[in-house]
C-alpha positions in Angstrom: -147.2 148.1 6.3 -144.2 145.0 7.9 -142.5 145.2 10.8 -139.5 145.2 9.8 -137.2 142.6 11.0 -132.7 142.6 12.1 -132.1 141.7 9.3 -134.1 144.2 7.5 -132.5 147.2 10.0 -129.2 146.5 9.0 -129.5 146.2 5.0 -130.4 149.9 5.3 -128.3 150.8 7.4 -125.4 149.2 5.5 -127.3 150.9 2.8 -127.3 154.5 4.0 -123.1 154.5 5.0 -121.5 153.5 1.4 -121.1 155.5 -0.5 -122.9 155.8 -3.8 -121.4 155.3 -7.1 -121.5 158.0 -9.4 -124.2 158.1 -12.4 -121.2 159.8 -14.2 -123.0 161.3 -17.2 -127.0 161.6 -16.9 -129.1 161.0 -19.7 -132.8 161.7 -18.5 -136.1 160.4 -20.0 -137.7 163.4 -19.3 -137.6 166.9 -17.7 -135.4 165.5 -14.6 -137.1 169.1 -13.0 -140.4 168.3 -13.2 -141.2 169.0 -9.6 -139.3 172.5 -9.6 -137.8 174.3 -7.5 -137.4 176.0 -4.2 -136.2 178.5 -1.6 -136.6 178.5 2.3 -134.7 179.2 5.8 -133.3 182.6 4.4 -129.9 184.1 6.9 -128.5 187.0 6.2 -125.7 185.9 4.4 -127.6 182.4 3.1 -130.2 180.4 1.9 -131.7 176.4 1.4 -131.7 176.2 -2.4 -134.3 172.9 -2.9 -135.1 170.5 -6.2 -135.9 166.9 -6.4 -134.5 165.3 -9.7 -137.5 162.7 -10.8 -137.8 163.3 -14.7 -141.0 160.0 -14.2 -142.4 161.4 -10.8 -144.8 158.6 -9.4 -141.7 155.9 -11.3 -139.3 154.9 -8.5 -137.0 153.3 -11.5 -137.1 155.7 -13.2 -133.7 156.6 -12.4 -131.2 154.2 -11.2 -130.3 153.5 -7.9 -126.4 156.5 -8.1 -125.9 159.5 -7.2 -125.7 162.9 -10.1 -123.9 165.9 -10.3 -126.2 168.8 -10.4 -125.1 171.9 -10.4 -125.8 175.6 -8.8 -126.4 178.8 -10.4 -127.2 182.2 -8.1 -126.9 185.2 -9.4 -128.2 189.3 -8.8 -129.9 188.9 -12.1 -132.5 187.0 -14.0 -130.2 186.3 -16.8 -127.7 185.5 -15.1 -124.9 187.1 -16.5 -124.0 187.9 -12.6 -123.7 184.5 -11.1 -122.0 185.3 -7.4 -122.5 182.1 -5.8 -122.0 178.6 -8.1 -121.2 174.9 -6.5 -121.6 171.1 -7.0 -124.2 168.8 -4.4 -124.8 165.6 -5.3 -129.0 164.2 -5.7 -128.4 160.7 -3.6 -130.8 157.6 -4.1 -131.1 157.2 -0.2 -133.1 160.7 -0.5 -135.1 159.9 -3.7 -132.8 162.5 -5.1 -133.6 165.6 -3.8 -131.3 168.5 -3.5 -130.5 170.8 0.0 -127.9 174.0 -0.9 -126.8 176.6 1.6 -126.0 179.1 -0.3 -124.4 181.6 1.5 -121.3 184.2 1.4 -124.5 186.8 -0.1 -125.3 189.8 0.7 -128.8 190.6 3.4 -131.6 191.8 2.6 -131.4 191.2 -1.1 -132.9 189.6 -4.0 -131.4 186.5 -5.9 -131.9 184.4 -8.5 -131.2 180.6 -8.6 -130.8 177.2 -10.7 -129.6 174.0 -11.5 -128.6 172.0 -13.6 -128.0 168.4 -14.1 -127.3 166.1 -17.3 -128.0 168.7 -19.9 -131.0 169.3 -17.9 -131.1 172.8 -16.7 -134.4 174.2 -14.2 -136.3 176.0 -14.4 -135.7 179.9 -13.4 -136.5 180.5 -8.9 -135.7 183.9 -7.1 -134.8 184.4 -3.4 -134.0 187.0 -0.4 -132.0 187.1 1.6 -133.4 187.8 5.4 -131.4 191.4 6.9 -128.4 192.1 8.7 -128.7 191.0 12.3 -130.3 194.0 14.5 -130.8 196.1 11.1 -132.8 198.4 10.7 -136.2 197.4 8.3 -138.6 199.7 7.5 -141.2 196.6 6.5 -141.8 192.9 5.4 -144.4 191.9 3.9 -145.4 187.1 3.8 -148.3 185.8 2.9 -149.4 182.1 5.3 -151.2 179.3 4.0 -152.4 176.3 5.4 -154.2 172.7 4.8 -154.0 172.3 0.8 -156.1 169.2 -0.2 -155.4 167.6 -3.5 -158.0 166.3 -4.2 -161.3 169.3 -3.4 -159.7 172.2 -5.2 -157.6 173.8 -7.3 -154.1 175.9 -5.6 -155.1 179.3 -7.6 -154.5 180.5 -4.3 -151.1 179.7 -4.3 -151.0 181.4 -8.5 -152.2 184.7 -6.2 -150.0 184.5 -3.7 -147.0 184.1 -6.3 -148.3 187.1 -7.7 -147.9 189.9 -4.4 -145.2 191.5 -3.8 -143.7 189.4 -0.7 -140.5 189.0 0.8 -141.3 185.9 2.1 -144.0 182.6 2.9 -145.0 181.0 5.8 -147.0 177.3 5.2 -148.5 176.0 8.1 -148.9 173.0 8.1 -150.9 169.5 5.7 -148.7 170.5 2.5 -150.0 166.8 1.5 -152.9 164.4 3.1 -152.7 161.3 3.6 -156.1 160.8 2.9 -159.1 160.8 0.6 -162.3 162.8 1.8 -164.4 165.4 1.4 -167.0 166.3 -2.0 -166.7 167.6 -4.9 -163.2 166.4 -6.1 -161.6 168.2 -9.0 -158.8 165.3 -9.3 -158.1 162.3 -7.6 -154.6 161.3 -5.3 -152.2 158.8 -7.1 -152.5 155.9 -5.0 -154.0 154.4 -1.9 -153.3 155.9 1.7 -149.9 156.0 2.0 -147.5 153.7 4.8 -144.0 153.1 3.1 -141.4 156.5 1.8 -142.2 154.9 -1.6 -145.6 155.9 -0.6 -145.1 159.8 1.0 -142.4 160.5 -1.7 -145.7 160.0 -4.7 -148.2 161.6 -2.1 -145.6 164.1 -2.5 -144.9 164.3 -6.4 -148.4 164.5 -6.5 -149.0 167.1 -5.2 -145.3 169.3 -6.3 -146.4 168.6 -10.1 -149.2 171.5 -9.3 -147.6 174.1 -11.1 -149.8 176.8 -8.7 -147.5 175.4 -6.4 -144.5 175.0 -9.1 -145.2 178.7 -8.7 -145.8 180.6 -5.4 -142.5 178.3 -4.4 -140.4 179.7 -7.1 -141.3 183.5 -6.7 -140.2 183.5 -3.2 -138.7 181.6 0.1 -140.9 179.8 2.3 -140.5 179.4 5.5 -142.1 176.0 7.2 -143.9 173.7 9.7 -146.1 170.3 9.6 -149.4 169.5 10.9 -151.0 166.3 11.0 -151.8 165.2 7.9 -148.1 165.5 6.5 -148.6 162.4 8.4 -151.5 160.6 9.5 -154.8 162.2 10.8 -154.5 163.5 14.6 -151.5 161.9 15.1 -150.7 162.7 18.3 -147.0 162.0 19.2 -146.0 158.7 18.7 -149.8 157.4 19.1 -151.8 157.4 15.6 -155.4 157.9 14.4 -156.1 153.7 14.6 -153.6 153.4 16.9 -151.5 151.2 14.6 -148.8 149.4 16.7 -146.0 150.9 14.5 -146.9 154.0 13.9 -143.3 154.4 14.6 -142.0 153.6 11.8 -144.9 154.4 9.4 -143.9 158.1 11.3 -139.9 158.4 10.7 -141.3 156.9 6.9 -143.6 160.2 6.5 -140.5 162.6 8.0 -138.0 161.4 5.7 -140.5 162.0 2.9 -141.3 165.7 4.3 -137.2 166.3 4.9 -137.1 165.6 0.7 -139.4 167.8 -0.5 -139.0 170.9 1.7 -136.4 173.8 0.3 -135.3 172.5 4.5 -131.3 172.9 5.9 -129.4 169.8 7.0 -130.1 170.3 10.5 -133.8 169.6 10.0 -132.6 166.2 8.3 -134.5 163.4 10.4 -133.6 160.6 12.7 -135.4 157.7 12.3 -139.1 159.2 13.7 -137.3 162.6 15.4 -137.5 165.3 13.8 -135.9 168.9 14.2 -138.5 170.9 12.6 -139.4 174.8 15.1 -136.8 177.4 15.0 -136.0 180.7 15.7 -135.8 183.3 12.2 -134.8 187.1 11.8 -135.5 190.1 9.5 -133.3 192.8 10.9 -134.5 194.8 14.3 -138.5 194.5 12.7 -139.3 190.6 13.5 -138.7 187.8 14.7 -140.1 184.4 14.1 -140.7 181.5 16.3 -141.5 178.6 14.0 -143.8 175.6 16.5 -143.9 171.5 15.9 -147.7 171.6 17.2 -147.6 167.7 17.0 -144.3 165.5 17.6 -143.7 166.5 21.7 -147.5 167.0 22.5 -149.3 165.1 24.7 -152.2 162.4 24.0 -155.1 163.9 23.1 -157.3 163.5 25.9 -160.4 161.1 26.4 -160.6 159.7 22.5 -163.5 157.3 21.8 -163.7 154.0 22.8 -160.5 151.7 21.0 -159.7 155.0 18.5 -156.8 157.5 19.1 -157.4 160.9 17.4 -159.7 163.6 18.1 -162.9 164.4 20.0 -165.4 167.3 21.2 -165.8 166.7 25.0 -166.6 168.3 27.8 -165.1 169.2 31.1 -167.7 166.9 33.2 -167.5 163.1 31.5 -163.2 164.3 30.4 -161.7 165.8 33.2 -158.0 164.8 31.3 -159.1 167.8 29.1 -157.9 170.5 32.5 -155.0 168.2 34.2 -152.1 171.4 35.3 -149.1 169.6 33.6 -150.5 168.8 29.4 -148.7 169.9 26.5 -148.7 170.4 23.4 -145.5 171.7 21.9 -143.3 168.9 24.6 -141.8 170.5 27.8 -138.2 171.1 26.2 -140.2 173.0 23.2 -142.5 174.9 25.8 -139.0 176.0 27.5 -137.3 177.6 23.8 -139.9 179.0 23.4 -140.2 180.9 26.7 -136.4 182.1 26.4 -137.3 183.3 23.0 -139.6 185.3 24.1 -137.7 186.3 27.1 -134.7 187.1 24.9 -134.1 191.1 23.3 -135.8 190.7 20.4 -137.4 192.9 17.5 -140.3 194.6 17.1 -142.9 192.1 15.7 -143.1 188.4 17.2 -144.7 186.0 14.9 -145.6 182.5 17.1 -146.8 181.0 13.6 -148.1 177.6 14.8 -150.4 174.9 12.8 -153.7 175.2 14.8 -155.5 178.0 16.3 -155.1 179.5 19.9 -157.8 180.8 20.5 -160.4 179.2 22.3 -163.8 177.9 20.7 -166.4 177.0 23.0 -168.6 173.9 20.3 -171.3 174.4 22.9 -171.8 177.4 25.9 -172.7 176.6 29.1 -173.5 174.9 31.2 -172.2 171.8 29.4 -169.0 173.6 27.5 -167.8 171.3 25.1 -164.4 171.5 23.0 -162.6 169.4 20.5 -159.5 168.0 22.0 -156.9 167.8 19.2 -156.4 171.8 19.5 -155.1 174.3 21.3 -158.8 174.0 23.3 -157.4 170.4 24.5 -154.2 171.9 25.8 -156.1 174.6 28.6 -153.0 174.4 30.8 -150.1 175.1 27.7 -152.2 177.7 26.1 -152.0 179.1 29.5 -148.8 178.9 30.0 -148.3 179.9 27.2 -150.6 183.5 26.9 -149.5 183.8 31.4 -145.5 184.0 30.0 -146.5 186.4 27.1 -147.9 188.2 30.2 -145.5 188.7 32.7 -142.1 188.8 30.2 -144.3 191.3 27.6 -142.3 190.7 24.5 -143.2 193.4 21.5 -146.0 192.8 19.6 -146.7 188.8 19.6 -148.8 188.1 16.9 -150.5 184.9 16.7 -150.3 183.1 13.4 -152.0 180.1 12.8 -153.9 177.4 10.1 -155.9 173.7 10.5 -159.3 174.6 11.0 -160.6 175.8 7.6 -161.8 179.6 8.2 -160.4 183.1 8.6 -160.4 183.9 12.2 -159.7 187.3 13.6 -159.3 186.7 18.0 -158.0 188.7 20.4 -156.1 186.4 22.8 -156.4 186.2 27.0 -155.3 183.9 30.1 -158.1 183.9 30.9 -160.8 183.5 27.6 -163.4 182.9 30.8 -162.7 186.5 32.3 -164.5 189.3 30.4 -161.3 191.3 32.4 -159.2 189.7 31.1 -156.6 191.8 29.0 -155.3 191.1 25.9 -152.4 190.0 25.9 -151.9 188.3 22.0 -153.5 189.2 18.1 -154.4 186.3 16.6 -155.0 185.5 12.9 -156.2 182.7 11.4 -156.3 181.6 8.0 -158.2 179.5 6.0 -157.0 176.8 3.7 -155.6 177.2 0.1 -158.2 173.9 -0.5 -160.1 172.2 1.8 -163.3 172.6 3.4 -164.9 174.2 5.9 -167.6 173.2 7.5 -171.2 175.4 7.0 -171.2 179.2 7.7 -173.7 179.1 10.2 -172.2 177.0 13.1 -170.2 178.7 13.0 -171.7 181.9 13.2 -173.7 180.3 16.2 -169.8 180.0 17.7 -170.0 184.0 17.6 -171.9 184.5 21.5 -169.9 181.7 23.1 -167.0 182.9 21.8 -166.5 187.2 22.6 -162.7 187.5 22.0 -163.3 186.0 18.2 -163.8 189.2 17.0 -164.2 187.7 13.2 -164.6 184.1 11.3 -165.6 182.8 8.7 -165.1 179.9 7.0 -167.3 179.8 3.1 -164.2 180.5 1.7 -160.7 179.4 0.8 -157.5 181.3 0.8 -154.5 182.9 2.6 -153.5 186.2 4.8 -150.8 188.3 4.0 -149.4 190.7 6.7 -147.8 193.7 6.5 -145.1 195.0 9.4 -143.8 197.9 9.9 -142.5 199.9 13.1 -145.9 201.3 13.6 -148.0 198.7 13.1 -149.1 195.4 10.9 -152.2 195.3 9.0 -153.5 192.2 7.8 -155.6 191.6 4.8 -158.1 188.5 4.9 -157.7 186.5 0.5 -160.8 184.6 -0.2 -161.3 182.9 -3.2 -164.1 182.8 -6.2 -164.6 179.6 -5.8 -161.8 176.7 -5.9 -163.2 173.6 -7.6 -161.6 176.8 -10.9 -158.3 176.9 -11.1 -158.6 180.2 -12.0 -160.3 181.3 -9.9 -160.1 185.1 -9.3 -159.6 186.8 -5.5 -161.0 189.0 -3.5 -160.0 190.5 0.6 -162.7 189.6 2.2 -161.2 191.6 4.9 -158.4 193.7 6.6 -157.1 194.2 10.3 -155.0 197.0 11.9 -152.8 195.7 14.9 -151.1 199.0 16.2 -146.9 198.5 17.4 -147.9 198.0 21.6 -151.9 197.8 21.7 -152.7 194.0 21.3 -155.6 193.4 19.4 -156.7 193.4 16.4 -158.8 197.4 14.9 -160.7 197.3 11.7 -159.8 199.3 9.1 
C-alpha cells in the first residue's frame, strides 16, 4: 500500500468536511439492500439500526458520489400496521452509503420490527428487542455467542440454526471477516486478494455479508459485537502487524472504518483514524451486565516473536522471561481500570465478560519445560492474574467469561493461580468453537487435558455456537455443533450442557 503524503491527507480531509450533494431521485441498478439489515446495542428505550446501500456490492461505482436519503420505520407488528417511530437519514458516500440510526422513544423489554426505504426500494423486515428497564427484575435472558467465520472454509449453517432459536440477543466475539485465505477443503472463495485499503476491506465485508444465513441471523435479533485480529490482520497487537508493516496504522484505520460501516454500532463508536472505542457495558435490568472488551487495540506486543516477525509464537518461560513481566497488559491500562470499576459497582445478578479469547491457562507442553501460545491470555499472564484477583477481591456477582478465537469448545474453571490446585475457583469460562474456521486434531486437544486440570471440556471436532440462558438462580450453557460446516443444510446437535448456580462459580454438567 502506498504511503499517504501531505497532499493526499489534505484532499481526504477536505472531502470529509464537505457537505455531500444529494441524489434526489435514486434509481438503483439492483437491490440496494443486498447486504441485509441489522440491529444492535439495545437500550431500554432504543436500539441502533444498520444497513448499507449496495446494489452491486463489489462495484464501488454502482452508486454516485452523492448522499442518498433513507427512510426508516419501527413498528410493534411485523405488518407495520402500528408504526411507533420513523424518520429519515442520509447514507453518505464517505461511509460507503452505510446507515446507522439510533432509534429512541421505545418501550423497554419488547420486540419491534423495522425496515428501511430508499427511492422505490424497501428492505427486508428485521426484528429487534429493547433491553429491560434499568434495575428492573428480569425472569430470563437467553442469548447466543459465536466467533470465527472464515468464509472459504464453510457455510454459515450455524447462523441459520441460531436464527431459529428462542433468543433475546446475539453476541459476536470476533473474526467476523478473515483478511487472508488459508486452510483446506474450501467450499467457496473470497472476492479478491488480502485487503489493505478501505475499498478492499469494504469488498471483504460485502463478500461475507452477502451470505443469506448471516443476514437471517442479523435480522432476527439485536447483536453486541467486538473484534479479534482478522478484522485487520492475523495476530496484530496494537500498532504492530504480523509482518512488521511500517505503514500498519494506515491499514488499521482502513479496517476500523470498514468495521464501523458494516456493524450495528452507535455513533459513539465511530473511528478516528486508527482509533475506535469499542468496549462498553450493556445492562439487561437487574439480571445481566455485559462487559464487552477489546483485546487487540491496546495490548502490549506479543512476547518473544520469531526473528524478524510480529505475531504469535509458542514459547517457554526459560527462553522467554518477557512473557512474565508484571507490567504487560492485554487490555491496556485504561481499559483494565474501566473493567475493574465496572466489576466493583453494584450491578446485575450475572456479570458476563464478553471478549474474543480463551482466558484459562492452557499449557501446550507440561513441566518442566512448559510452553504457551503467546497471542492469547497465556501471553499476558500477569494481566490475567490482575483481573482474576480483582474478581476474587471485589466479588462481583456470578462472573462468567465468554470467548472464542481458538476454534474449539472449552469449559473451564478460572483461578487467580492456575498452578495451585488449592486456588479457589473465582469465575466460569465458556469458550465457543468457530462458526466455520477449521480447528486442530482432537487427539492433540485431548492430550492437553492432563496438564490443565481446570479445563472441564475441550472439543474441536465440530463447528457451531453456544447459548446461555440466565435466570435468577442459574446459568444454563448449551454447546451446539453442526454435522458439517461443509454443508449449507447441515443439521445441528447439542454436544454438552453445563449449569452454573447462583453464587457458586464453576460449571457443573447437567
